[in-house]
N, C-alpha and C positions, 0 to 999 in steps of 0.2 A: 438398730436404726429406727424401726417403727416406734419403739418405746419413747424415743425422743419427742415424737409428735403426739403420742397417745399414752399418757402416764399410766392409765389403768390396764394397758395391754401387758400380758405376761405369757411366757412360753409354755408354762404348765397348762394354763387354760386353753391355749391354742392346741396343745397335744390332746387334751380331753376332747375338744371340738373335732379334731381330725379323726380320732379313733371312733367317736360317736357317728360322725358323718359317713365313714367307710362302712360301718356296720349297717347304718340306716340305708345307705345307698344299695347295699347288697340285697336287703329285704325289698326295697322299692323296685329293684330290677326284676325280682321274681314276681311280686304281687301287684305292681303298678302303684302301690301306696305303702304307707308304713314308715316313711322317713322320719317324721316327728315322733312317731310312736317309739321307735328304737333310739333316736338321737337325743330327744329332750331329757329323759330321765337321768342319764349320766351327767349331762351338762348341768342340770338343776342341783346335783350334789355339790357343785363348786361355785355356781352362780345363781342369781335370783331367777324366779320364774319369768318375770317380764324380760330380763336379759336373754334367757333361753328362747323365749318366744320370738324376740327380735332377731336373734342370730339365725333362726330358722327361715326367716321370710325370703331373703334373697336366694338361697339355695332352692327353696320350694318353687319360686317363680321360674328360675332357670331350668331346673330338672323337669318340672312339669311341662314347660314349653317344649323342651327337647322330646320328651316322651309323647306328648300330644302330636307333634309333627311326624314322628316316626310311626306311631300307631295308625294315623289317618282317620277316615270316617268322620271328620269334624262336623261337616254340615248335617249329616243324618243324626248325629248325637245331639246337636243343638236343637234340631227340629223336634226330636222326640222328648227331650228332657228339659226344655227351657223353663218349665214351671218350677221344677226342682231347683234349677240354677237361680231363678229369681228369688225364691225363698231364702236360699243360701246367702245371696248378696245382701239381702235386707238384714239377715240375722248377724252377719259378721261384725258390722259396726256396733251393734247392740252388745255383742259379747266383749268386744274390746273396751267399751265403756265400763262394763261390769268388772273387767279385770282390775280396774283402778278404783272402783266405787262400791263394789258389793262383795260381801263374804260369800265365796263360791264353794266352800267345803262340802256342804250338803248336796249341792247340785252335782258335784263330781262323784260323790258316793252313789247317788241315785242312778246316774247315767252308767257308772261302772257296773253296778249290779244288773242293770237292764241289759247291757251288752253281753255280759257273761251268760245271762239267762237265755237270750235268744240264740246266741252262738252255740250253746250247749244243745238246745233243742234241735237246731239245724243239723249239727253233727250227728245226733242220735236218730235223725231221719224224720223229725217233725217239721213239715214245710210251712213257710209263710208265703206261699205262692199266691194266696188270695189277694195280696197287695197289688198284684198285677191286674186284677179285675177292676180296680178303681185307681189306676195309675195317675190320672189327672187330679184326683182328690188328695191322695196320700203324698204325691211327689212334692208339692210346695210346702206342706206341713213338715215333712221330713227335712226338706232343705232349710226351713226357718230354724227348726230345732238344732240342726247341724251347724248352722252359722253361729248361733249363740254359743254353743259349746266350743266351736272352733276359735271364736274371738278370745275365749278364756284360756284355751289349752293348745291351740294350733291343730287339734285333732278333728277338724271339721269334716274330714272325709269318711269317718267311720259309719255314721248312719246311712249316707248315700250308698256306701259300699254294700251294706246289708240289704238295702233296697234293690240294688242292681242284682244281687244274688237271688233275691226273692222273685225278680222278674225272669230269672232263668237265662240270663245272657251267656252266650258262649265265651270262651276264654278271650278271643281277640276282640269281640264286641265289648266285653267287660273292661278290658284294658283301655280301649278307646274312650268309653264313657267316663271311666275314672280319671283318665288323663285330662280330658277337657274340663271336667268338674274341678279337679285340683288346680289346674292352671288359672281358671277364672277366679276361684276362691283365693288363691295365693296373691293375685293382683289386688283384690279388695282388702285382704288382710294387711298387705304391705301399706296400702294407702291409709287404712284405718290406724295402724300403729304409728305411721309418720305423723298423722294429724294429732295424735295424743302425745307426741314427742317421746316415744319409747325407743325409736331407732336412732342410735348414737354412733359416732365414728368408730369407737372400739368394737361394737357389735358388728358393724359393717366390715371391718378388717378381718375379724374371725370368720365371717360368712364367706368372704371372697377367697381367702386362702384355703378354707375348708372345701372348696369346690373340687380341688384336685383329688383328694382321697375319696370324695363322694362319687365322682364320676367313675373312678376306678372300681368302686364297689358295685355301682349300677351296671357296669359292663359285665362283670362276673355274674351278677344276679340274672341279667337278661339271658345270658348263655344257659344258665341252669333252667330258666323258665321254658325254653324251647324244648327241653327234654322231659318235661313233666306232663303226664296225661291230664285230661280235663277233670276227672274225679279227684285226683290227688291235688290239683291246683285249687279246686273249691275247698277241700278240707284244709289246706294250708291257709287260705284266706280266712276261713272261719276260726281257726285256731289263733290267728293273728288278731282277729276282732275280740276274741275272749281275752287275749293278753292285754289289749288296750283297756278293757274293763278292769283288769287287775291293777294295771298301772294307774288308772284314774283313782281307784280306791286308795292305793298306797300313797299317792300324792296328797289326797285329802286328809289322810290320817297322820302322815309323817312329814 
């Protein structure tokens, strides 16, 4: 029935989206981020990058809103990190413009190598806690860079996640900060993509139907997170950051 109104819609692509969303939702339930990291690569195997980015926008808005409301601490997070958020919101439209106008291969490779490098250092015990001493300076710069990267790849949360780790946030505070950041960013990303005419009815259909397996995966992941100690949680997040770096390099090369 859907295919009658949307000729480009097909069940195989929908199956790919649903599987990718379920896996991405599971990871997001554990770490509070990582949905596009896990979901976009398999979708890109069968659809274009702009389509994959567009398909992610509605689920990102909905899931980040739910996670933000559940985690709480919204006011305190905004008061502390508003400079980072401002940089992020400025950078996202720039990145979306670059998605259609600029060759982004070398940017993805450079960012991927950087993420792998810093995550590996943190895992081996070399700390970047010095960022916390100049939080008001580094925050907006990291937000701006994250916004540009996110407009191209949807992975705008990676650099702020690393920044929050460097600040030494506890697990619950970390989840709250990430949730607020991701929700605000997803709204700006959605508006930016819509203004550039990337968000089409077929992508919207995939997004809405895919919410069902996505929330199922998130529910399971949230249950798992409640059983993970702080040290294990931090290591899982850092490994996920390194994985994002690998995926960025792979996308750029292949």
